[in-house]
C-alpha positions in Angstrom: 171.4 21.6 192.6 173.2 22.5 195.8 171.0 22.8 198.9 171.9 23.8 202.4 169.6 22.5 205.2 169.8 24.7 208.2 168.5 23.1 211.4 168.8 21.8 214.9 171.9 19.9 216.0 170.5 16.7 217.6 170.4 14.7 214.4 172.8 11.8 215.3 171.8 9.3 216.5 168.7 9.7 214.3 166.3 8.4 216.9 163.5 11.0 217.0 160.9 12.1 214.5 162.4 15.5 213.6 165.9 14.0 213.1 164.5 11.3 210.9 162.7 13.8 208.7 165.7 16.0 208.3 168.3 13.3 207.7 166.0 11.4 205.3 165.4 14.7 203.4 169.2 15.1 202.9 169.7 11.5 202.0 167.0 11.3 199.4 167.6 14.7 197.9 171.2 13.6 197.3 170.1 10.3 195.8 167.9 12.3 193.4 170.9 14.2 192.2 171.3 17.2 194.5 174.4 17.9 196.7 173.1 18.6 200.2 174.8 20.2 203.2 173.5 20.3 206.8 174.4 23.3 208.9 173.7 23.1 212.6 174.9 24.7 215.9 178.2 22.7 215.6 181.0 25.3 215.4 183.6 22.7 214.1 181.9 21.0 211.2 179.0 20.6 208.8 177.9 17.6 206.8 177.7 16.9 203.1 175.5 14.3 201.4 176.2 12.7 198.0 174.3 9.7 196.7 172.6 9.2 200.0 175.9 9.0 201.9 177.1 11.4 204.6 180.6 12.9 205.0 181.9 15.3 207.6 183.4 18.7 206.5 185.5 20.6 209.0 185.2 24.4 208.9 188.2 26.1 207.4 190.6 27.0 210.4 190.4 30.8 209.9 186.6 30.7 209.9 186.6 28.4 213.0 188.8 31.0 214.7 186.5 33.7 213.6 183.6 32.1 215.5 185.6 32.8 218.7 185.4 36.6 218.3 183.5 38.0 221.3 180.2 38.8 219.5 180.0 35.4 217.9 181.4 33.5 220.9 178.7 35.0 223.2 176.0 35.1 220.6 174.3 31.9 221.9 174.0 33.4 225.4 172.5 36.6 224.1 170.1 34.7 221.8 168.9 32.6 224.8 168.1 35.9 226.6 166.2 37.1 223.6 164.2 33.9 223.4 163.3 34.2 227.1 162.2 37.8 226.5 159.9 36.7 223.7 158.4 33.9 225.8 159.7 30.7 224.1 159.7 27.8 226.6 163.2 27.2 228.0 163.3 23.6 226.9 162.7 24.7 223.3 165.1 27.7 223.1 167.4 25.6 220.8 164.8 25.7 218.1 164.5 29.5 218.0 167.8 31.0 219.1 169.3 31.0 215.6 167.2 34.0 214.6 169.0 36.1 217.2 172.5 34.5 217.0 175.1 36.1 214.7 177.3 32.9 214.9 174.4 31.0 213.2 174.2 33.7 210.5 178.0 33.4 210.0 178.0 29.6 209.6 175.2 29.7 207.1 176.9 32.4 205.1 180.2 30.6 205.1 178.8 27.3 203.9 176.7 29.1 201.3 179.8 30.9 200.0 182.2 28.0 200.2 179.9 25.4 198.7 178.0 27.5 196.1 174.6 26.9 197.7 171.6 27.6 195.5 168.8 26.8 198.0 168.8 27.6 201.7 166.3 25.4 203.5 165.3 26.1 207.1 163.8 23.1 208.9 161.7 25.0 211.5 160.9 28.8 211.3 163.6 29.7 213.8 166.2 29.1 211.2 164.4 31.0 208.5 165.9 34.5 208.9 169.5 33.0 208.6 168.4 31.4 205.3 166.8 34.6 204.1 169.9 36.6 204.9 172.2 34.1 203.1 170.0 33.9 200.0 169.8 37.7 199.8 173.5 38.3 200.2 174.8 35.3 198.2 172.0 34.8 195.7 169.7 31.8 195.6 166.3 31.0 197.2 165.2 30.6 200.8 162.7 28.1 202.1 161.1 27.3 205.5 159.8 23.8 206.1 157.1 23.9 208.7 157.1 20.7 210.7 154.2 22.4 212.6 152.7 25.8 212.8 154.8 26.6 215.8 152.8 29.3 217.4 149.7 27.0 217.3 151.7 24.0 218.6 153.2 26.0 221.5 149.9 27.5 222.4 148.4 24.0 222.5 151.0 22.3 224.6 153.0 24.8 226.6 150.6 26.9 228.6 151.9 30.2 227.3 150.2 33.5 227.9 148.3 35.3 225.2 151.0 38.0 225.1 153.8 35.3 224.7 151.9 33.5 221.9 151.3 36.9 220.2 155.0 37.7 220.1 155.9 34.1 219.0 153.3 34.3 216.2 154.6 37.7 215.1 158.2 36.5 214.8 157.1 33.3 212.9 154.9 35.3 210.5 157.8 37.7 209.9 160.2 34.8 209.0 157.5 33.2 206.8 157.0 36.5 205.0 160.7 36.9 204.2 161.5 33.6 202.6 160.7 32.7 199.0 158.9 29.4 199.7 157.0 27.8 202.5 156.5 24.0 202.7 153.6 22.8 204.9 153.2 19.2 205.8 149.4 19.3 205.7 146.5 21.2 204.2 145.4 22.0 207.8 148.8 23.7 208.5 148.6 25.6 205.2 145.2 26.9 206.1 146.4 28.0 209.6 149.2 30.0 208.0 146.9 31.4 205.3 144.4 32.7 207.9 147.3 34.3 209.8 148.2 36.3 206.7 150.9 34.3 205.0 150.8 34.6 201.2 149.0 31.3 200.1 150.7 31.4 196.7 154.0 30.5 198.2 152.7 27.7 200.5 153.2 24.2 199.0 152.0 21.1 200.8 154.6 18.4 200.8 154.0 15.9 203.6 156.4 13.9 205.7 157.5 10.6 204.1 158.9 7.3 205.0 161.7 5.0 203.6 159.4 2.2 202.8 162.3 -0.1 201.7 163.6 -0.2 205.3 160.3 -1.4 206.6 159.7 -4.0 203.9 163.0 -5.7 205.0 162.7 -5.3 208.7 163.8 -8.3 210.9 161.6 -8.8 214.0 162.6 -12.3 215.2 164.9 -11.3 218.0 163.1 -8.2 219.3 160.7 -10.0 221.6 163.4 -12.4 222.7 165.7 -9.4 223.4 163.2 -7.8 225.8 162.2 -11.1 227.3 158.6 -10.9 225.9 156.4 -13.9 225.4 156.4 -14.6 221.6 152.8 -15.7 221.8 151.4 -12.8 223.9 149.8 -9.8 222.2 152.2 -6.8 221.7 151.0 -3.3 221.0 153.5 -0.5 220.0 153.7 3.3 220.2 156.7 5.6 219.8 157.7 9.2 219.8 159.7 11.8 221.7 158.0 11.0 225.0 158.6 14.3 226.8 156.8 16.1 224.0 153.4 16.8 225.7 151.0 15.3 223.1 153.1 12.1 223.3 153.2 12.2 227.1 149.4 12.4 227.1 149.3 9.4 224.7 151.3 7.4 227.2 149.0 8.5 230.0 146.0 7.4 227.9 147.6 4.0 227.3 148.4 3.4 231.0 145.3 4.9 232.6 142.5 4.4 230.1 143.4 1.7 227.6 145.2 -1.0 229.7 142.4 -1.3 232.4 139.9 -1.9 229.6 141.9 -4.6 227.7 144.0 -6.5 230.2 141.0 -8.4 231.7 140.6 -10.1 228.3 144.4 -10.4 227.6 146.3 -10.5 230.9 149.6 -11.4 229.2 149.4 -8.4 226.8 152.3 -5.9 226.7 152.7 -2.4 225.2 156.1 -1.3 224.0 156.5 2.5 224.1 159.8 3.5 222.5 161.4 6.9 222.5 163.4 9.5 224.3 162.7 10.4 228.0 159.9 7.9 228.9 157.5 9.4 231.5 158.3 7.1 234.5 155.3 8.3 236.3 153.2 6.1 234.0 155.3 3.0 234.5 153.1 -0.1 234.5 153.7 -3.9 234.6 152.3 -4.2 231.1 154.4 -1.4 229.6 157.9 -1.8 228.3 160.0 1.4 227.9 163.0 0.5 225.8 164.1 4.1 225.4 165.1 5.3 221.9 165.7 2.4 219.6 168.2 2.4 216.7 166.3 -0.2 214.6 162.7 1.2 214.6 161.5 -0.9 211.7 162.3 -4.2 213.5 160.6 -3.0 216.7 157.4 -2.1 214.8 157.5 -5.4 212.9 157.6 -7.3 216.2 154.2 -5.8 217.2 150.7 -7.2 216.5 149.0 -3.8 216.5 150.1 -0.2 216.7 148.6 2.8 218.5 148.5 6.5 218.0 146.3 7.9 220.8 147.7 11.5 220.3 145.1 14.0 221.3 146.8 17.3 220.4 149.7 18.9 218.5 150.3 20.0 215.0 151.9 18.8 211.7 151.5 15.2 210.7 152.6 12.1 212.6 155.5 10.4 210.9 154.8 7.4 213.2 151.6 6.6 211.3 153.5 6.4 208.0 156.1 4.2 209.7 153.3 1.9 211.0 151.7 1.8 207.6 155.1 1.0 205.9 155.5 -2.0 208.3 152.1 -3.2 207.2 150.6 -2.9 210.7 147.0 -2.0 211.5 146.8 1.1 213.7 144.2 2.5 216.1 144.5 6.2 216.3 142.7 9.2 217.7 141.4 11.6 215.0 143.9 14.3 215.9 146.8 11.8 215.7 145.9 11.1 212.0 145.4 14.8 211.1 146.8 15.6 207.6 146.9 12.0 206.5 144.1 11.0 204.2 143.8 7.4 205.2 140.3 6.0 205.3 138.7 5.0 208.6 138.1 1.3 208.6 140.3 0.6 205.6 143.8 1.8 206.2 143.4 2.9 209.8 140.9 2.8 212.7 139.9 6.2 214.2 138.5 6.2 217.7 138.5 9.1 220.2 136.6 7.9 223.2 138.3 5.4 225.6 135.6 2.8 225.4 135.5 2.9 221.6 139.3 3.0 221.3 139.7 -0.1 223.6 136.9 -1.9 221.8 138.6 -1.4 218.4 142.0 -2.6 219.8 140.3 -5.7 221.1 138.5 -6.3 217.9 141.6 -6.1 215.8 143.7 -8.2 218.2 141.1 -11.0 218.1 140.5 -10.9 214.3 143.7 -11.8 212.5 142.1 -11.5 209.1 140.8 -7.9 209.7 144.1 -6.9 211.2 146.0 -8.3 208.3 143.7 -6.7 205.7 144.1 -3.2 207.4 147.8 -3.6 207.5 148.0 -4.6 203.8 145.8 -1.6 202.8 147.9 0.7 204.9 151.1 -0.5 203.1 149.5 0.1 199.7 148.5 3.6 200.8 151.9 4.5 202.2 153.7 3.5 199.0 152.7 7.0 197.7 154.4 8.5 200.7 157.8 7.1 200.2 160.5 9.9 200.4 161.3 9.3 196.8 158.3 10.9 195.1 157.9 13.5 197.9 161.4 14.8 197.6 161.3 14.6 193.8 158.4 17.1 194.1 160.6 19.2 196.4 163.3 19.4 193.8 160.7 20.4 191.2 159.5 23.2 193.5 163.1 24.5 193.8 163.2 24.4 190.0 160.0 26.5 189.7 157.4 23.8 189.2 154.4 22.8 191.3 154.4 25.9 193.5 151.3 26.1 195.7 150.1 22.6 195.0 149.0 20.0 197.5 150.9 16.6 197.2 148.0 14.9 199.0 145.5 16.0 196.3 147.8 14.5 193.6 148.0 11.2 195.5 144.2 11.2 195.9 143.7 11.7 192.2 146.3 9.1 191.3 144.7 6.5 193.5 141.3 7.3 192.1 142.7 6.6 188.6 144.2 3.3 189.8 147.8 4.4 189.3 150.7 2.7 191.1 153.1 4.6 193.3 156.5 5.6 191.9 159.2 2.9 192.7 161.0 3.7 195.9 164.7 4.2 196.1 166.5 2.3 198.8 169.0 4.0 201.0 172.6 2.9 200.2 174.3 0.8 202.8 177.7 2.4 203.6 179.3 -0.8 204.9 182.9 -1.2 206.2 184.2 -4.4 204.5 185.0 -5.8 208.0 181.3 -6.2 208.7 179.9 -7.0 205.3 179.0 -10.5 206.7 176.6 -9.0 209.2 173.0 -7.9 208.7 172.4 -4.1 208.6 172.9 -2.8 212.1 173.6 0.1 214.3 176.8 0.0 216.4 176.2 -1.2 220.0 178.7 1.5 221.3 181.6 3.6 220.1 184.6 1.5 219.2 186.1 0.5 222.6 189.6 -0.7 223.6 189.6 -2.9 226.7 193.2 -2.6 227.9 194.5 -5.2 230.4 197.3 -2.8 231.5 198.8 -5.0 234.1 198.8 -8.3 236.0 198.9 -8.1 239.7 196.5 -7.0 242.4 196.4 -6.0 246.0 193.4 -8.3 246.6 193.0 -12.1 246.2 189.5 -12.6 244.6 188.3 -16.2 244.6 187.0 -16.0 241.0 190.1 -14.3 239.5 193.6 -15.4 238.7 195.2 -12.1 237.7 196.6 -11.2 241.1 199.8 -13.1 241.1 203.1 -12.6 239.1 202.8 -8.8 238.7 203.7 -7.3 235.3 202.9 -3.9 233.8 202.6 -2.9 230.2 205.5 -0.3 229.6 204.3 3.2 229.2 206.0 3.6 225.8 204.2 0.5 224.5 200.8 1.9 225.8 201.4 5.3 224.0 202.2 3.5 220.7 199.1 1.4 221.1 196.9 4.5 221.7 198.1 6.0 218.5 197.3 2.9 216.6 193.9 2.6 218.4 192.9 6.1 217.3 193.9 5.4 213.8 191.4 2.5 213.5 188.6 4.7 215.0 188.7 3.9 218.7 186.7 6.4 220.8 186.7 4.8 224.3 189.5 3.4 226.4 188.6 1.0 229.3 191.6 0.4 231.5 191.5 -2.8 233.6 193.8 -5.3 235.3 194.9 -6.8 237.7 194.4 -3.6 239.6 195.1 -0.7 237.3 196.0 1.6 240.2 199.1 -0.5 240.8 200.5 0.6 237.4 203.2 3.2 238.2 202.3 5.4 235.2 198.6 4.9 235.1 197.7 8.6 235.1 200.3 9.4 232.5 198.5 6.8 230.3 195.2 8.6 231.1 196.6 12.0 230.1 198.0 10.5 226.9 194.6 9.0 226.0 192.8 12.3 226.7 195.3 14.2 224.5 194.2 11.8 221.7 190.5 12.5 222.2 189.6 9.2 223.9 187.1 8.9 226.7 188.7 7.0 229.6 187.1 4.6 232.1 189.1 2.7 234.8 187.8 -0.5 236.3 189.1 -0.8 239.8 188.5 -2.5 243.2 188.6 1.0 244.7 190.9 0.3 247.6 193.8 2.5 246.2 191.8 5.5 245.2 192.6 7.4 248.4 196.3 6.7 248.0 196.4 8.2 244.5 193.6 10.7 244.9 195.5 13.8 243.7 196.8 12.1 240.6 193.3 10.7 239.8 191.7 14.1 240.1 194.3 15.8 237.9 194.4 13.3 235.1 191.0 13.8 233.6 189.5 10.4 234.0 185.9 10.3 232.7 184.5 7.5 234.8 185.4 4.8 237.3 183.7 1.4 237.6 184.2 0.1 241.1 183.7 -3.6 242.0 181.6 -4.4 245.1 180.6 -8.0 245.6 178.4 -7.9 248.7 178.2 -6.4 252.2 181.4 -6.1 254.3 181.8 -9.7 255.5 180.9 -11.3 252.1 182.9 -8.8 250.0 186.0 -9.2 252.2 185.8 -13.0 252.0 185.4 -13.1 248.2 188.1 -10.5 247.7 190.5 -12.2 250.1 191.4 -9.2 252.3 189.8 -8.0 255.6 188.8 -4.4 255.5 188.8 -3.9 251.8 185.0 -3.3 251.7 185.4 -0.4 254.1 188.1 1.2 252.0 186.2 0.8 248.8 183.1 2.4 250.2 185.1 5.3 251.6 186.6 5.9 248.1 183.1 5.6 246.5 181.7 8.2 248.9 184.5 10.6 248.4 184.3 10.3 244.6 180.6 10.9 244.7 181.0 14.0 247.0 183.8 15.5 244.8 181.9 15.0 241.5 183.4 15.4 238.1 184.0 11.6 237.5 181.2 9.3 236.4 180.7 6.4 238.9 179.3 3.0 238.6 179.3 -0.1 240.8 179.8 -3.5 239.3 178.6 -6.6 241.1 179.6 -10.1 240.2 176.7 -12.4 241.3 177.7 -15.7 243.0 176.0 -18.2 245.3 177.8 -16.5 248.2 176.4 -13.0 247.6 173.2 -13.3 245.7 171.2 -12.5 248.8 173.0 -9.1 249.1 172.5 -8.0 245.5 169.5 -5.7 246.3 171.3 -4.1 249.3 174.4 -3.3 247.3 172.1 -1.9 244.5 170.4 0.4 247.0 173.7 1.4 248.5 174.9 2.4 245.0 171.8 4.4 244.4 172.2 6.2 247.7 175.6 7.6 246.7 174.5 8.4 243.2 176.4 5.7 241.4 175.2 3.6 238.5 174.9 -0.1 239.0 175.6 -3.1 236.9 175.7 -6.8 237.6 176.1 -10.1 235.9 176.3 -13.8 237.0 179.9 -14.9 237.7 181.7 -16.5 234.7 184.0 -19.4 234.7 183.8 -20.3 238.4 181.6 -23.3 238.7 181.9 -23.6 242.4 180.2 -20.2 242.7 177.3 -20.7 240.2 173.7 -20.2 241.2 172.5 -23.8 241.0 170.2 -24.3 244.0 166.5 -23.3 243.8 166.9 -21.0 246.7 169.8 -19.1 245.1 167.9 -18.9 241.8 164.8 -17.6 243.5 166.8 -14.9 245.3 168.4 -13.9 242.1 165.1 -13.6 240.2 163.6 -11.5 243.1 166.7 -9.2 243.0 166.5 -8.8 239.3 162.8 -7.9 239.6 163.5 -5.3 242.3 166.3 -3.7 240.3 164.3 -3.7 237.1 161.4 -1.9 238.8 163.8 1.0 239.4 166.1 0.8 236.3 164.5 0.8 232.8 167.8 -0.5 231.3 167.7 -3.6 233.5 164.0 -4.0 232.8 164.7 -4.1 229.1 167.2 -6.9 229.4 165.6 -9.1 232.1 165.4 -12.0 229.7 169.2 -11.9 229.5 169.6 -12.1 233.2 167.4 -15.1 233.2 169.6 -16.6 230.5 172.4 -16.3 233.0 170.9 -19.0 235.1 170.8 -21.3 232.1 174.5 -20.5 231.6 175.2 -21.5 235.2 173.2 -24.7 234.6 175.5 -25.6 231.7 172.9 -25.0 229.0 173.4 -23.0 225.9 176.2 -23.6 223.4 178.2 -21.3 221.1 177.4 -17.6 221.3 178.0 -14.5 219.2 179.3 -11.0 220.1 180.7 -8.0 218.3 184.3 -8.5 219.4 186.8 -7.0 216.9 183.9 -4.9 215.6 182.6 -2.7 218.4 185.2 -3.7 221.0 188.6 -5.4 221.2 191.0 -6.3 224.0 194.7 -6.0 224.3 196.7 -7.5 227.2 199.9 -6.2 228.9 201.8 -8.7 226.7 200.3 -7.3 223.5 197.9 -10.1 222.7 194.9 -8.9 220.6 191.5 -10.5 221.6 187.9 -9.9 220.8 187.0 -9.1 224.4 188.2 -9.2 228.0 188.1 -13.0 228.4 191.8 -12.8 228.9 192.6 -16.5 229.3 190.1 -17.8 226.8 191.4 -20.6 224.6 191.7 -19.7 220.9 190.8 -16.1 221.3 194.2 -14.5 220.5 194.3 -13.3 216.9 197.7 -11.6 216.9 200.1 -9.4 218.9 200.2 -5.7 218.6 203.8 -5.6 219.8 204.8 -7.7 216.8 202.4 -6.4 214.2 200.8 -2.9 214.3 197.2 -2.8 215.3 196.3 -0.9 212.1 197.6 -3.9 210.1 196.1 -6.6 212.3 192.7 -4.9 212.3 192.1 -5.6 208.6 194.2 -8.8 208.3 192.8 -12.0 206.9 193.3 -13.7 210.3 191.2 -11.2 212.2 188.6 -11.1 209.5 188.3 -14.9 209.6 187.7 -14.7 213.3 185.0 -12.2 212.9 183.2 -14.2 210.3 183.6 -17.4 212.3 182.2 -15.7 215.4 179.1 -14.8 213.5 178.7 -18.1 211.7 179.8 -20.7 214.2 179.9 -18.7 217.4 182.4 -18.7 220.3 182.7 -21.4 223.0 185.1 -19.5 225.3 182.5 -19.8 228.1 181.5 -16.2 228.8 178.1 -14.7 229.5 178.0 -10.9 229.7 176.8 -7.7 228.2 178.4 -8.4 224.9 175.7 -10.9 224.1 172.9 -8.5 224.8 174.8 -5.9 222.7 174.9 -8.3 219.8 171.2 -8.8 219.8 170.4 -5.2 220.2 172.7 -4.1 217.4 171.9 -6.8 214.8 168.3 -7.8 215.7 169.4 -11.4 215.8 169.8 -13.9 218.6 173.3 -14.1 220.2 172.9 -17.9 220.1 174.0 -19.8 217.0 171.4 -21.7 215.0 
């Protein structure tokens, strides 16, 4: 069977509930024998799934050009106006504009025709009319999957007027009436649609699922360590798209109602709340906001107890299934568990009032046996809600079997008969051989080339030795390297030095990189920006990282040139005012400037620049070894963490920096030659930017092409040695944090 899923475009990275549901649907349907395509608002490509694995398909050039015809090119703008006229909230227009956008209809028709699609499946009703149109014109069946009853959800959370809700309801009912099948995720949603006049015969209840195998094998050991959390302190967990109003209200409940009731008994307790767009208004010393996380199973596995204090909304909560699959006890509000027939006191605890909710949290935290029993029961329950049996039922529906049935009723009957759940399929691991030695992971960043484009600098920094004996990588060598870099999948070019602005053809290099589709960052001391302003603005640089190491007197002393601080600040201000180039300030912390770290952070914030910092490496005379310096450093980290969630999430790593300065530690691991690699002006290939590190060079790109070196036995041996034995080059920087975040393992060996 050939199925086209027509839906929203924000699927990758797959880090919110709707994206997880849609992508897992495609993966599991394809593992069950279907060929699945995903069509989104992307004008350049769509995706194909075979056997659980995704591949990208570019639109045929003539069709891609056809999308630039005036009616199609401007269709999105016209659709947005239509959505506004109906009354859809502006932030949700992307879910509904497809019903008014001819470019959407064209993409669905093209994929349906080119791929011989038999079933057009709309994920959300806003895509239903495009599916209906394609099915009628090309043959086949059309389906709407209702993640929620949208008019009911929007009325509940968006404050719409009665007239707006009426128009939204009418359009949704119209789409539901046109398609051949409607899939509801709960009996409650089915009943809402039936009452609204949707033919009940075509509504089949197939709930959300979960990939239970991923949760059974989750690794949690490094999660608490990675966020600097006490391994013995209680940890609660909640996640979701946090700007979605029901989830925002859940965060408010945790911060304002739950924590005041439980912290007196457990003052070291923390709550990790993961997801997009955390509501900073509810920041609390006991709350950790890590943002969206790539490895959700490991984060849940690190918790003692999970929460679902969601008081409103529709559909069913995938988060509950995820908590159950991890074998975690959960305290939920009744609304949060709607549509999931778990038993109160057995697989879940349902409490709606703050006092009762808090009391149950405390009871389960303090009774290991009860908490463990509930988690085990939840895991047995959720085995019936693996994606495997649910999507097997979906395929059966498309083949004409099981129409109008309720999957939950079948589960209830099977459990009453004592039957076991169907064995779950495990998602295939599409692993590049160069990282087969690593645990399953998500990339820490797009593949990044760190290019030491020159030696030589106009400053004389006390902790750097790249300022003397000037030498530039020839432009022709750089261009050849860029072609090789793109061939191995590089997406980001970071140009560093020396001082890159001294390279005579720096901006020719930038243009060459942009022509090859690379994002470009330049790391600079900032003093030459004014001199090369016009060339900088014309070249298309994406971002600049500017080094500032203190207030004027300190910075000038560390940098070895009076007045350089003033020139750098002037450049930073001009760049911020002009806009168009991303800006960040990098601060190398030493014993001579640690007392100025907060002031430079605030200065950076004032001009709208990002801010990053790290303890100085490989300069023992500048290490933070006195108690006063360490206290100043810790106070500065706390100040910055209070304003920057990214810093708050890695406070433990900044603390580890002091251990590094004290000579503690040992070999460490990073993702050099996997997520990043360095090349010097002499062509040396390294795992990182520790340019003078002993034993780090693994070849020379001027002698052997990068494409050949990248998969050579020598480079692979270095990768595997880095993971197994670690590296003793003596660095301590973001690469270590990135390793832990990507793999879920400690960056330390052993």
